[in-house]
C-alpha positions as CSV (number, residue, x, y, z in Angstrom):
1,M,3.2,34.9,15.5
2,T,6.5,35.0,13.6
3,F,8.1,37.5,11.2
4,A,9.7,36.5,7.8
5,T,11.9,39.6,7.4
6,P,12.2,41.3,10.8
7,I,15.7,42.7,10.1
8,L,14.6,44.5,7.0
9,A,11.7,46.0,8.9
10,G,14.0,47.1,11.7
11,I,16.3,48.9,9.4
12,A,13.5,50.7,7.7
13,A,12.0,51.7,11.1
14,A,15.3,53.1,12.3
15,I,15.3,55.4,9.3
16,A,11.6,56.3,8.8
17,V,10.4,56.9,12.4
18,P,13.1,59.5,13.4
19,A,12.7,61.1,10.0
20,L,9.0,61.6,10.6
21,I,9.4,63.0,14.1
22,I,12.2,65.4,12.9
23,L,9.8,66.9,10.5
24,Y,7.7,68.2,13.4
25,F,10.9,69.9,14.9
26,L,11.9,71.7,11.8
27,K,11.5,75.5,11.7
28,L,9.7,77.0,8.7
29,R,11.6,79.8,6.8
30,R,9.3,82.9,6.3
31,R,10.2,86.3,4.9
32,D,9.4,89.4,6.8
33,M,6.3,91.3,5.7
34,E,4.2,94.1,7.1
35,V,0.6,93.5,8.0
36,S,-2.2,95.9,7.8
37,T,-3.8,95.0,11.1
38,T,-2.8,93.6,14.5
39,L,-5.5,91.0,14.3
40,L,-3.1,88.7,12.4
41,W,-0.3,89.1,15.0
42,K,-1.6,86.3,17.3
43,K,-1.8,83.9,14.5
44,A,1.7,84.8,13.3
45,I,3.1,84.3,16.8
46,Q,1.5,80.8,17.0
47,D,3.0,79.7,13.8
48,L,6.4,80.9,14.9
49,Q,6.1,79.1,18.2
50,A,5.0,75.9,16.6
51,N,7.9,75.8,14.2
52,A,10.6,76.8,16.7
53,P,13.4,74.1,16.7
54,F,14.0,71.9,19.7
55,Q,10.7,72.8,21.3
56,K,8.7,70.2,23.2
57,L,6.1,68.6,21.0
58,R,2.5,69.3,21.7
59,N,-0.4,66.9,21.2
60,N,-0.8,66.6,17.5
61,I,-3.3,64.1,16.0
62,L,-1.7,64.3,12.6
63,L,1.6,63.1,14.0
64,F,-0.2,60.3,15.9
65,L,-2.0,59.1,12.7
66,Q,1.2,59.3,10.6
67,L,3.0,57.2,13.2
68,L,0.2,54.6,13.0
69,I,0.5,54.6,9.2
70,L,4.3,54.1,9.4
71,A,3.9,51.4,12.0
72,A,1.5,49.4,9.9
73,A,3.7,49.7,6.8
74,L,6.8,48.7,8.7
75,L,5.0,45.6,10.2
76,A,3.9,44.7,6.7
77,L,7.5,44.9,5.6
78,A,8.5,42.4,8.4
79,Q,6.0,40.0,6.8
80,P,4.3,38.7,10.0
81,E,2.7,35.2,9.9
82,Y,0.6,33.1,12.2
83,R,0.0,29.4,12.4
84,D,-3.3,28.0,11.2
85,Q,-4.5,24.4,10.5
86,G,-3.6,23.6,6.9
87,L,-0.6,23.2,4.6
88,T,2.4,25.2,3.4
89,N,1.6,25.3,-0.3
90,A,-1.5,26.4,-2.2
91,R,-1.9,22.8,-3.5
92,H,-2.6,20.0,-1.0
93,I,-2.5,16.3,-1.5
94,I,-4.4,14.4,1.3
95,I,-3.4,10.7,1.3
96,I,-5.5,8.4,3.5
97,D,-4.5,4.9,4.5
98,N,-7.5,2.5,4.6
99,S,-5.5,-0.8,4.9
100,A,-6.3,-3.5,7.4
101,S,-4.4,-2.1,10.3
102,M,-6.5,1.1,10.1
103,N,-9.4,-1.0,11.3
104,A,-7.8,-1.0,14.8
105,T,-10.2,0.5,17.4
106,D,-7.8,2.9,19.1
107,G,-8.6,5.9,16.9
108,R,-10.2,7.6,19.8
109,V,-12.4,9.9,17.8
110,L,-15.2,11.0,20.1
111,P,-18.2,13.3,19.4
112,P,-18.1,16.8,21.0
113,G,-19.0,16.6,24.7
114,A,-18.6,12.8,24.9
115,P,-17.2,11.5,28.2
116,P,-13.7,10.1,28.1
117,E,-14.9,6.5,28.7
118,S,-16.9,6.5,25.5
119,T,-16.1,3.8,23.0
120,P,-13.4,4.9,20.6
121,T,-13.8,4.4,16.9
122,T,-11.3,3.1,14.3
123,R,-8.1,4.6,13.1
124,L,-9.7,5.1,9.7
125,D,-12.4,7.2,11.3
126,A,-9.8,9.3,13.1
127,A,-7.9,9.8,9.8
128,K,-11.1,10.8,8.0
129,Q,-12.0,13.3,10.8
130,R,-8.5,14.8,10.6
131,A,-8.7,15.1,6.8
132,L,-12.0,16.9,7.1
133,Q,-10.4,19.4,9.5
134,L,-7.7,20.0,6.9
135,V,-10.3,20.6,4.3
136,D,-12.2,23.0,6.6
137,A,-8.9,25.0,7.1
138,L,-8.3,25.5,3.4
139,K,-8.0,29.2,2.6
140,E,-10.9,30.7,0.7
141,P,-10.3,33.2,-2.1
142,G,-9.7,36.6,-0.7
143,V,-8.9,40.2,-1.7
144,F,-5.1,39.6,-2.3
145,D,-5.4,36.0,-3.4
146,N,-8.5,35.3,-5.5
147,Q,-7.3,31.7,-6.2
148,G,-7.4,30.4,-2.6
149,E,-6.1,26.9,-1.8
150,E,-7.1,23.6,-3.5
151,A,-6.7,20.0,-2.5
152,M,-7.0,16.4,-3.8
153,V,-7.8,13.1,-2.1
154,I,-6.0,9.8,-2.6
155,V,-6.9,6.6,-0.7
156,F,-4.6,3.6,-0.7
157,N,-4.2,0.0,0.6
158,A,-2.5,-2.6,-1.6
159,S,-3.6,-0.4,-4.5
160,A,-4.3,3.3,-4.7
161,Q,-7.1,5.4,-6.1
162,V,-7.6,9.2,-6.7
163,L,-11.0,9.9,-5.2
164,Q,-10.9,13.6,-6.0
165,T,-8.6,15.6,-8.2
166,F,-7.4,19.1,-7.4
167,T,-10.4,21.3,-6.5
168,P,-11.1,24.3,-4.3
169,S,-14.6,22.9,-3.6
170,K,-14.8,21.9,0.0
171,T,-18.0,20.0,-0.6
172,D,-16.4,17.8,-3.2
173,L,-13.5,17.1,-0.9
174,R,-15.7,16.2,2.0
175,N,-17.8,13.9,-0.1
176,A,-14.6,12.1,-1.3
177,I,-13.3,11.7,2.2
178,N,-16.6,10.5,3.6
179,S,-16.9,7.9,0.8
180,I,-13.7,6.0,2.0
181,Q,-14.6,2.5,3.3
182,P,-12.5,0.1,5.4
183,T,-10.6,-2.8,3.8
184,D,-8.6,-5.9,4.8
185,A,-5.9,-5.3,2.3
186,P,-2.3,-4.6,3.3
187,G,-0.9,-1.1,3.1
188,Q,1.6,-0.2,0.3
189,L,2.6,3.5,0.1
190,E,4.6,3.3,-3.2
191,R,1.5,3.2,-5.5
192,A,-0.2,6.1,-3.7
193,W,3.0,8.1,-3.9
194,A,3.3,7.5,-7.6
195,L,-0.2,8.9,-8.1
196,A,0.6,11.9,-6.0
197,E,3.8,12.6,-8.0
198,A,1.7,12.8,-11.2
199,Y,0.1,16.0,-9.7
200,T,3.2,17.7,-8.2
201,G,6.1,19.6,-9.6
202,K,8.6,17.7,-11.8
203,K,12.3,18.1,-12.5
204,V,13.6,18.6,-16.0
205,F,17.2,18.7,-17.2
206,Q,18.7,22.0,-18.4
207,E,22.1,22.1,-19.9
208,D,23.3,25.1,-17.9
209,K,21.6,24.2,-14.6
210,G,21.2,20.4,-14.6
211,F,18.0,19.0,-13.1
212,V,15.8,21.8,-11.8
213,P,12.2,21.7,-10.4
214,V,9.4,23.0,-12.6
215,G,5.8,23.4,-11.8
216,P,4.1,24.0,-8.5
217,G,5.0,21.9,-5.5
218,A,2.5,20.5,-3.1
219,T,2.0,19.8,0.6
220,V,1.5,16.1,1.1
221,H,-0.5,15.0,4.2
222,L,-0.2,11.3,4.9
223,L,-2.8,10.1,7.4
224,S,-1.8,6.6,8.5
225,D,-0.5,4.5,11.4
226,G,2.9,4.2,9.6
227,R,2.7,0.4,9.2
228,L,4.1,0.8,5.6
229,P,7.0,-1.6,4.8
230,D,7.6,-0.1,1.4
231,A,8.1,3.5,2.6
232,M,11.8,3.3,1.9
233,K,11.0,3.1,-1.8
234,V,9.3,6.5,-1.7
235,Q,11.2,9.7,-2.5
236,R,10.0,13.1,-1.4
237,G,10.0,15.8,-4.2
238,E,12.3,18.8,-3.7
239,T,9.4,21.2,-4.0
240,D,7.0,19.2,-1.8
241,A,6.4,19.4,1.9
242,V,5.5,16.1,3.7
243,F,3.5,15.9,6.9
244,Y,2.9,12.5,8.6
245,H,-0.2,12.5,10.8
246,R,0.0,9.5,13.0
247,V,-3.3,7.9,14.0
248,G,-3.5,5.2,16.6
249,T,-1.3,4.4,19.7
250,P,2.1,2.8,19.7
251,D,1.2,0.2,22.4
252,A,-2.2,-1.0,21.0
253,P,-2.6,-4.6,22.1
254,N,-3.6,-7.1,19.4
255,V,-3.5,-10.8,19.0
256,G,-4.1,-11.9,15.4
257,I,-3.9,-14.8,13.0
258,T,-0.8,-14.4,10.7
259,G,-1.0,-17.7,8.9
260,V,-3.5,-20.5,8.3
261,R,-2.7,-23.5,6.1
262,A,-4.0,-27.0,5.6
263,E,-1.9,-29.9,4.4
264,R,-2.5,-33.6,3.9
265,A,0.1,-36.1,4.9
266,F,2.1,-37.3,2.0
267,D,2.0,-40.9,3.3
268,N,-1.7,-40.7,4.2
269,P,-3.8,-38.2,2.3
270,S,-6.8,-38.8,4.6
271,R,-4.8,-37.2,7.5
272,L,-5.3,-33.5,7.5
273,S,-3.2,-30.9,9.5
274,I,-4.4,-27.3,9.9
275,F,-1.6,-25.0,10.9
276,V,-2.4,-21.7,12.6
277,G,0.2,-19.0,13.2
278,L,-0.5,-16.3,15.9
279,Q,1.1,-13.0,16.7
280,S,0.7,-10.6,19.7
281,T,1.7,-6.9,20.2
282,A,0.7,-7.0,23.9
283,R,3.5,-6.4,26.4
284,Q,2.7,-9.5,28.3
285,P,1.8,-13.1,27.3
286,R,-1.7,-13.6,26.1
287,S,-3.9,-16.7,26.4
288,V,-6.4,-17.1,23.6
289,D,-9.0,-19.7,22.6
290,V,-8.5,-21.1,19.1
291,E,-11.7,-22.6,17.6
292,L,-11.8,-24.7,14.5
293,I,-15.1,-24.8,12.6
294,I,-15.6,-27.1,9.6
295,D,-18.7,-26.7,7.5
296,G,-20.4,-24.7,10.2
297,A,-19.8,-27.2,13.0
298,T,-17.2,-26.6,15.8
299,T,-14.6,-29.4,15.6
300,N,-12.1,-28.4,18.2
301,V,-11.2,-25.7,20.7
302,R,-7.8,-25.2,22.2
303,D,-6.2,-22.8,24.6
304,V,-3.0,-21.3,23.2
305,V,-0.5,-19.0,24.9
306,V,1.1,-16.3,22.7
307,G,4.4,-14.8,23.8
308,A,4.7,-11.2,24.8
309,A,6.1,-8.5,22.5
310,R,9.8,-7.8,23.2
311,P,11.8,-4.7,22.7
312,K,14.3,-4.4,19.9
313,D,18.0,-4.7,20.6
314,A,19.5,-1.9,22.8
315,A,21.2,-0.2,19.8
316,A,18.0,0.2,17.9
317,L,16.2,1.4,21.0
318,D,18.8,4.0,21.7
319,Q,18.6,5.3,18.1
320,D,14.8,5.5,18.3
321,D,15.0,7.3,21.6
322,N,17.3,9.9,20.1
323,D,15.0,10.4,17.2
324,G,11.7,10.9,19.1
325,K,10.4,11.8,22.5
326,E,7.6,9.3,22.7
327,D,7.2,5.5,22.5
328,S,6.8,4.0,19.1
329,G,5.3,0.7,18.0
330,D,8.2,0.0,15.7
331,K,10.5,-0.3,18.8
332,W,8.9,-3.7,19.6
333,V,9.0,-7.1,18.1
334,P,5.6,-9.0,18.3
335,G,5.4,-12.2,20.3
336,L,4.7,-15.4,18.3
337,G,2.7,-18.5,18.9
338,G,0.9,-21.2,17.0
339,F,-1.0,-24.5,17.0
340,V,-1.7,-27.5,14.7
341,F,-5.1,-29.2,14.5
342,P,-4.7,-32.8,13.4
343,I,-7.8,-34.2,11.8
344,D,-8.7,-37.5,10.0
345,R,-10.9,-36.2,7.2
346,A,-10.8,-37.5,3.6
347,E,-13.6,-35.3,2.3
348,G,-13.3,-31.6,1.5
349,G,-15.0,-28.7,3.2
350,I,-14.7,-25.1,4.4
351,A,-12.8,-24.5,7.6
352,T,-12.9,-21.4,9.8
353,V,-10.4,-20.7,12.5
354,R,-11.4,-18.1,15.0
355,I,-9.5,-16.8,18.1
356,S,-11.0,-15.0,21.1
357,T,-9.6,-13.5,24.2
358,R,-11.1,-11.8,27.3
359,E,-8.5,-9.1,27.3
360,P,-8.4,-6.0,25.1
361,D,-7.8,-6.7,21.4
362,A,-7.6,-3.6,19.1
363,L,-7.9,-5.3,15.7
364,P,-10.9,-7.7,15.3
365,S,-10.4,-8.3,11.5
366,D,-7.4,-10.6,12.0
367,N,-9.1,-12.8,14.5
368,I,-10.6,-15.1,11.9
369,G,-9.1,-17.1,9.0
370,Y,-10.7,-19.3,6.3
371,L,-9.6,-22.4,4.4
372,V,-11.0,-24.4,1.5
373,I,-10.0,-28.0,2.1
374,P,-9.9,-30.1,-1.1
375,P,-10.8,-33.8,-0.8
376,A,-8.1,-36.4,-0.4
377,K,-7.0,-38.2,-3.5
378,R,-4.2,-40.5,-4.4
379,L,-2.4,-39.3,-7.5
380,A,-1.0,-41.1,-10.5
381,V,2.4,-39.5,-11.6
382,A,4.4,-40.2,-14.7
383,L,8.2,-39.5,-14.2
384,V,9.6,-39.0,-17.7
385,S,13.4,-39.4,-17.2
386,E,16.4,-41.4,-18.3
387,G,16.7,-42.2,-14.6
388,S,17.0,-39.7,-11.7
389,L,17.3,-40.9,-8.2
390,L,17.2,-37.3,-7.1
391,I,13.6,-36.9,-8.3
392,Q,12.5,-40.4,-7.4
393,S,13.6,-40.0,-3.8
394,A,11.5,-36.8,-3.5
395,F,8.3,-38.9,-4.1
396,R,9.3,-41.7,-1.8
397,G,7.3,-40.4,1.1
398,M,4.1,-39.8,-0.8
399,K,1.5,-42.5,-1.1
400,L,0.6,-42.2,-4.7
401,S,-1.7,-44.5,-6.6
402,A,1.0,-44.8,-9.2
403,L,4.5,-43.5,-9.8
404,D,5.7,-44.8,-13.1
405,V,9.2,-44.0,-14.4
406,I,9.0,-43.8,-18.2
407,K,11.7,-43.3,-20.8
408,P,11.3,-40.2,-23.0
409,A,10.9,-42.3,-26.2
410,Q,8.2,-44.4,-24.5
411,F,6.3,-41.3,-23.2
412,Q,6.5,-39.7,-26.7
413,Q,4.8,-42.8,-28.1
414,M,2.1,-42.7,-25.4
415,L,1.4,-39.1,-26.3
416,D,1.1,-39.9,-30.0
417,D,-1.2,-42.8,-29.2
418,G,-3.4,-40.7,-26.8
419,K,-2.7,-43.0,-23.8
420,A,-1.1,-40.5,-21.4
421,G,-4.5,-39.5,-19.9
422,Q,-4.2,-42.1,-17.2
423,Y,-1.8,-39.9,-15.3
424,D,-2.7,-36.8,-13.2
425,V,0.7,-35.1,-13.5
426,F,3.7,-35.5,-15.8
427,V,7.2,-34.8,-14.3
428,L,9.5,-34.1,-17.2
429,D,13.2,-34.4,-16.3
430,R,15.4,-32.4,-18.7
431,F,13.0,-33.4,-21.5
432,L,10.3,-31.9,-23.6
433,P,8.2,-34.1,-25.9
434,Q,7.3,-33.3,-29.5
435,V,3.9,-31.7,-29.6
436,K,1.7,-30.7,-32.5
437,V,1.1,-27.0,-32.9
438,A,-0.3,-25.0,-35.8
439,A,2.4,-23.9,-38.2
440,V,2.8,-20.2,-39.0
441,G,0.1,-19.1,-41.4
442,A,-1.9,-22.3,-40.8
443,P,-5.6,-22.2,-39.7
444,A,-6.1,-22.3,-36.0
445,D,-8.1,-25.4,-36.2
446,A,-5.5,-27.4,-38.2
447,A,-5.9,-31.1,-37.2
448,P,-3.0,-33.3,-36.2
449,G,-1.3,-34.7,-39.3
450,D,-2.6,-31.9,-41.5
451,A,-0.2,-30.1,-43.7
452,G,-0.8,-27.0,-41.6
453,A,0.3,-28.7,-38.3
454,A,3.9,-28.9,-37.2
455,R,5.7,-30.8,-34.5
456,T,8.1,-29.0,-32.1
457,P,9.4,-29.5,-28.5
458,G,6.9,-28.1,-26.1
459,L,4.6,-28.7,-23.2
460,P,2.2,-31.7,-23.5
461,P,-1.6,-31.1,-23.0
462,G,-2.4,-31.6,-19.3
463,R,-0.5,-30.8,-16.2
464,S,3.2,-31.1,-16.0
465,L,6.2,-30.2,-13.8
466,V,9.2,-29.4,-16.0
467,L,12.8,-29.6,-14.5
468,G,15.9,-28.5,-16.4
469,A,14.2,-27.7,-19.8
470,V,13.0,-24.5,-21.4
471,P,9.7,-24.7,-23.3
472,P,9.7,-22.3,-26.3
473,P,7.1,-19.7,-27.1
474,P,4.2,-19.3,-27.5
475,L,3.6,-21.5,-24.4
476,G,7.0,-20.9,-23.0
477,V,9.9,-18.5,-22.7
478,V,12.9,-17.3,-24.7
479,D,16.1,-19.3,-23.9
480,E,19.0,-16.8,-23.6
481,G,21.7,-19.3,-22.8
482,P,23.7,-20.6,-19.8
483,A,25.0,-18.5,-16.9
484,E,27.4,-19.2,-14.0
485,G,25.9,-19.1,-10.6
486,A,22.6,-17.6,-9.3
487,V,20.7,-17.0,-6.1
488,F,17.0,-16.3,-5.6
489,A,16.0,-12.8,-4.8
490,D,12.3,-13.1,-4.5
491,F,9.5,-15.7,-4.8
492,R,5.8,-16.0,-4.2
493,R,5.6,-17.4,-0.7
494,D,1.8,-17.7,-0.9
495,H,2.0,-20.1,-3.9
496,P,1.2,-23.7,-2.8
497,A,4.2,-25.0,-4.7
498,L,6.7,-22.6,-3.2
499,A,5.3,-22.1,0.3
500,L,7.9,-24.4,1.9
501,S,10.4,-24.7,-0.9
502,A,13.2,-22.8,0.9
503,L,14.3,-21.2,-2.3
504,D,16.0,-18.4,-0.4
505,K,18.5,-20.8,1.1
506,I,19.8,-22.4,-2.1
507,T,22.7,-21.6,-4.5
508,I,22.7,-22.5,-8.2
509,S,26.0,-23.3,-9.8
510,K,24.8,-23.6,-13.4
511,F,21.8,-21.4,-14.3
512,R,19.8,-21.0,-17.5
513,R,18.8,-17.5,-18.5
514,V,15.3,-17.0,-19.8
515,S,13.1,-14.1,-20.6
516,V,9.3,-13.8,-20.7
517,R,7.6,-12.2,-23.7
518,P,4.7,-9.9,-23.1
519,D,1.2,-11.1,-23.8
520,T,2.0,-14.8,-23.2
521,P,0.4,-17.2,-20.7
522,V,3.6,-17.3,-18.5
523,R,3.8,-16.0,-14.9
524,V,7.1,-15.6,-13.0
525,L,6.8,-17.3,-9.6
526,A,10.4,-16.8,-8.5
527,S,13.2,-14.5,-9.6
528,T,17.0,-14.8,-9.2
529,D,19.7,-12.2,-9.7
530,K,20.1,-13.6,-13.2
531,G,16.4,-13.6,-14.2
532,P,13.3,-15.8,-13.8
533,G,13.9,-19.0,-11.9
534,V,10.5,-20.7,-11.6
535,L,7.6,-20.0,-13.9
536,E,4.0,-21.1,-14.4
537,V,2.4,-21.6,-17.8
538,S,-1.4,-21.8,-18.1
539,D,-3.7,-21.9,-21.1
540,A,-6.8,-23.8,-22.2
541,S,-5.1,-27.1,-22.4
542,V,-1.8,-26.7,-20.4
543,L,-1.0,-26.1,-16.7
544,S,2.7,-26.4,-16.0
545,I,5.3,-25.3,-13.5
546,V,8.7,-24.9,-15.1
547,V,12.1,-24.9,-13.5
548,P,14.3,-24.0,-16.6
549,W,17.6,-24.9,-14.8
550,D,18.7,-28.4,-13.6
551,P,18.1,-28.8,-9.8
552,G,21.0,-31.2,-9.8
553,D,23.2,-28.2,-10.4
554,S,22.4,-26.7,-7.1
555,D,22.4,-27.6,-3.4
556,W,18.6,-27.6,-3.3
557,W,18.3,-31.4,-3.0
558,L,20.2,-31.2,0.3
559,D,17.4,-29.2,1.9
560,P,14.0,-30.6,3.0
561,G,12.5,-27.8,0.9
562,W,13.3,-29.8,-2.2
563,V,11.0,-32.6,-1.2
564,L,8.3,-30.2,0.0
565,F,8.5,-28.3,-3.4
566,M,8.0,-31.5,-5.4
567,A,5.1,-32.6,-3.3
568,G,3.5,-29.2,-3.3
569,A,3.9,-28.7,-7.0
570,V,2.4,-32.1,-7.8
571,L,-0.6,-31.5,-5.5
572,Y,-1.0,-28.0,-7.0
573,L,-1.0,-29.4,-10.5
574,S,-3.4,-32.3,-9.8
575,D,-7.1,-32.0,-10.0
576,S,-7.3,-32.1,-6.2
577,G,-4.8,-29.2,-6.1
578,A,-6.6,-27.3,-8.8
579,G,-8.8,-25.9,-6.1
580,A,-5.8,-25.2,-3.9
581,S,-4.3,-23.0,-6.6
582,G,-7.3,-20.7,-6.6
583,D,-8.8,-21.5,-3.2
584,T,-6.9,-18.7,-1.4
585,V,-6.4,-15.1,-2.3
586,R,-4.8,-12.3,-0.4
587,P,-6.9,-9.1,0.1
588,G,-5.6,-6.5,-2.2
589,D,-4.9,-9.0,-5.0
590,T,-7.1,-10.1,-7.9
591,L,-9.0,-13.3,-7.5
592,R,-8.2,-15.6,-10.4
593,T,-9.4,-19.2,-11.2
594,R,-10.2,-21.3,-14.2
595,V,-13.6,-22.9,-14.8
596,P,-14.0,-25.8,-17.2
597,L,-14.3,-25.0,-20.9
598,G,-17.9,-24.6,-21.9
599,S,-19.1,-23.3,-18.5
600,R,-22.1,-21.0,-18.7
601,D,-23.6,-18.2,-16.6
602,V,-20.4,-17.8,-14.4
603,R,-21.1,-15.8,-11.2
604,L,-19.2,-14.6,-8.2
605,T,-20.7,-14.3,-4.7
606,T,-18.8,-12.1,-2.2
607,P,-18.8,-12.6,1.6
608,D,-21.5,-9.9,1.9
609,N,-23.7,-11.8,-0.6
610,A,-23.2,-9.4,-3.5
611,R,-23.3,-11.1,-6.9
612,H,-21.2,-10.3,-9.9
613,T,-21.3,-11.8,-13.4
614,L,-17.9,-13.0,-14.8
615,E,-17.0,-13.6,-18.4
616,P,-14.5,-16.5,-18.9
617,A,-11.6,-16.0,-21.2
618,G,-10.8,-18.5,-24.0
619,D,-8.9,-20.8,-21.6
620,G,-11.7,-20.7,-19.0
621,S,-10.0,-18.2,-16.7
622,V,-12.0,-15.6,-14.8
623,A,-10.8,-12.7,-12.7
624,F,-12.3,-10.4,-10.1
625,G,-10.7,-7.7,-8.1
626,P,-9.0,-6.4,-6.3
627,V,-10.5,-8.4,-3.4
628,L,-10.7,-6.0,-0.4
629,R,-12.4,-8.0,2.4
630,N,-11.7,-11.3,4.2
631,G,-14.2,-14.2,3.8
632,I,-15.3,-16.9,1.4
633,Y,-15.9,-15.9,-2.3
634,T,-17.8,-18.5,-4.3
635,V,-17.5,-18.9,-8.1
636,S,-20.5,-20.8,-9.6
637,W,-21.4,-21.8,-13.1
638,Q,-23.7,-24.0,-15.2
639,G,-21.8,-27.1,-16.3
640,P,-19.5,-29.8,-14.9
641,G,-16.9,-29.1,-12.3
642,T,-13.6,-30.6,-11.1
643,A,-13.1,-33.1,-8.2
644,A,-12.5,-30.1,-5.9
645,D,-15.8,-28.4,-6.8
646,F,-19.3,-29.3,-5.4
647,V,-22.8,-29.0,-6.9
648,V,-25.7,-27.2,-5.3
649,D,-29.0,-26.7,-7.0
650,G,-27.6,-27.8,-10.3
651,R,-24.7,-25.3,-10.3
652,S,-21.1,-26.2,-9.8
653,R,-19.5,-24.1,-7.0
654,R,-15.9,-23.4,-6.1
655,P,-15.3,-21.6,-2.8
656,I,-12.2,-19.4,-2.6
657,A,-10.8,-18.1,0.8
658,A,-9.5,-14.6,1.3
659,N,-7.4,-14.1,4.4
660,L,-5.5,-11.1,5.8
661,A,-2.8,-13.3,7.4
662,D,-0.2,-10.5,7.2
663,P,2.3,-10.2,10.1
664,N,3.0,-6.5,9.2
665,E,-0.7,-5.5,9.3
666,S,-1.3,-7.4,12.6
667,D,1.7,-5.5,14.1
668,I,-0.5,-2.5,14.7
669,G,1.8,-0.3,17.0
670,A,1.7,3.1,15.3
671,A,5.1,4.2,14.1
672,A,6.7,7.5,15.4
673,R,8.2,8.3,12.0
674,L,8.3,7.3,8.4
675,D,11.7,6.5,6.8
676,L,11.5,7.6,3.2
677,A,14.3,7.0,0.6
678,N,15.6,10.5,0.9
679,D,14.0,11.9,4.1
680,R,12.9,11.0,7.6
681,V,9.4,12.3,8.5
682,S,8.4,12.4,12.1
683,A,4.9,12.2,13.3
684,R,3.7,15.7,14.1
685,S,0.9,17.1,16.3
686,D,-1.8,19.3,14.9
687,E,0.0,22.4,16.1
688,E,3.3,21.4,14.4
689,T,1.5,20.8,11.1
690,A,-0.3,24.2,11.2
691,L,-0.1,26.6,8.3
692,R,1.7,29.9,8.3
693,R,-0.9,32.4,7.3
694,K,0.4,35.8,6.0
695,I,-0.8,39.0,7.8
696,W,1.0,41.7,5.9
697,P,-1.7,42.2,3.3
698,Y,-4.2,43.1,6.0
699,L,-1.7,45.5,7.6
700,L,-1.4,47.3,4.3
701,L,-5.2,47.6,4.3
702,V,-5.0,49.1,7.8
703,A,-2.4,51.6,6.7
704,L,-4.5,52.7,3.7
705,A,-7.5,53.2,6.0
706,I,-5.5,55.4,8.4
707,I,-4.1,57.5,5.5
708,M,-7.7,58.3,4.5
709,L,-8.5,59.2,8.1
710,E,-5.4,61.4,8.3
711,W,-6.3,63.3,5.1
712,W,-9.8,63.9,6.4
713,V,-8.5,65.3,9.8
714,Y,-6.0,67.5,8.0
715,N,-8.6,69.0,5.7
716,R,-10.9,69.8,8.7
717,K,-8.0,71.6,10.5
718,V,-7.2,73.6,7.4
719,A,-10.9,74.5,7.0
720,I,-11.1,75.6,10.6
């Protein structure tokens, strides 16, 4: 038990207690008077003896009761508190992490009376049990506080959701917590924190005081293993208290698949290579069996050794040791390994990669990966250029069915004559053809050559890779002029065209600034410090990757990533690559693909065989999400499919693989602290995160009860 104001209570006690005792030493002043009988002498003598100064006090129940009253009041003045399970504010926000790493089986939540060797449950189960304990500890409305405490529940992975808004109902809170299900999505704290901030105190600007907090604060309880790479983007509110409840152990062993990818050889599309990346948090090397299964049949099994996790550099370890008393998973760097399965296979299929080990493995969900393999196809590519050896050399290693270098004027004539359909992909080098679009105010179905149709530079119908040109709106971007120098800040590494592009290594000497208008079919694939650097345009008739600046004005062509980008982009844009663009999705993201125009009865089947009806947009695109579990998702429809699709029972089907493949989620060592933008929150035990419950209201109740008893005793003595 602690006291909030012990000094104040001590000063009051030093004054009040002696004053009360002195009252019983004081002599009463009486006037002399004659009595009519000696029967009253004895009583008079007793009064005089009892009020004589400096006489030893006799047993007096009134003095004892008054001292008890004074003691209770003085203790209440000291504001004693005791620790209880709960939070420090009357409003509590319980944030529960249900990302992929929370599926690790080192939660160690055991039923009451279970033996220590019982099988532990998951970290998510441990977090839910701890959250239920917090709910049970919420203060109920009482005599001095009829409001009590209330809480809300937020669950997060790659996205965040409020499961229960603020309520004092423990039943509603328990139901919300028990409804949380595991996912295979990565953990991102920023979105959950943004939701929490909407329910906590804000800061407003006042001219005389500056920014001051307004509204009630909250106690935020984060129940997680701390594997949150975006925690540095989160700022704790000034009126909020943050507690980090760590679940899981810092040395949990795990071997997982962190990358799985299939590529066909550029010189021989029938030769397929399946790359598998592995990672281990075990403190010693691990030997695992890697099994490759294609269309349900085991194709190959290999034994692979994954290196042991190693400690960080000495400086980082020393700093961590100074910050905490126990081991932390973030002090170690996981060991790496990998393997390549070479296969001669021209046809497509569904590949499954599975790893197994005889040693403990805490996270089963990252032991399997899925791939959708498109069939091999030789592509016909039209390079529209005045002559660029830089681009031609990038295609030299690919065995294409055709690579025709066409002058811009010749290509324009082919488009006008409708003879460009013989090519799978157009590569437009610093050139945009004249295309026919509906003029402003013209009907949407204006035919070519009508008065309502206009010609303007733009993207041709079909699939194209644009280099060094800026397609205008509506199927493009706004050209904002040249800029000197640029470097890439971020790009989608999971995009097939950019996976091996090495954009983070290049420097651009002459850049072209562009901006993307809202509500346009343009997606930014890569960003520089000067704006968008690589874009994708997709609508009903166009699929294009656009590099608005000239690659010749950079050192990209000196890196192998340039060749890999060109090959990846062409494969992505081709029909065989159409499947590749939508054949993989990361858990936590939205599944998107395009079905042929005119498709009917479009459905999605999830890995657990649940079926959902999808409504295609005008360009044939469909979306579902967010996807939360690993596995194969199948989009099917009535109507023809592409070369990458297959037909079963009269329905075209397109399988789409969802893989965790996240090094951060597979690095499951629980972190000892969270480094926020403006605070460092260490993991705390249940005792350290206990509430301070106030006792002084109950002491005042005790004092009141004793006062009533003292009054009753006094009246009885007077009556006697």
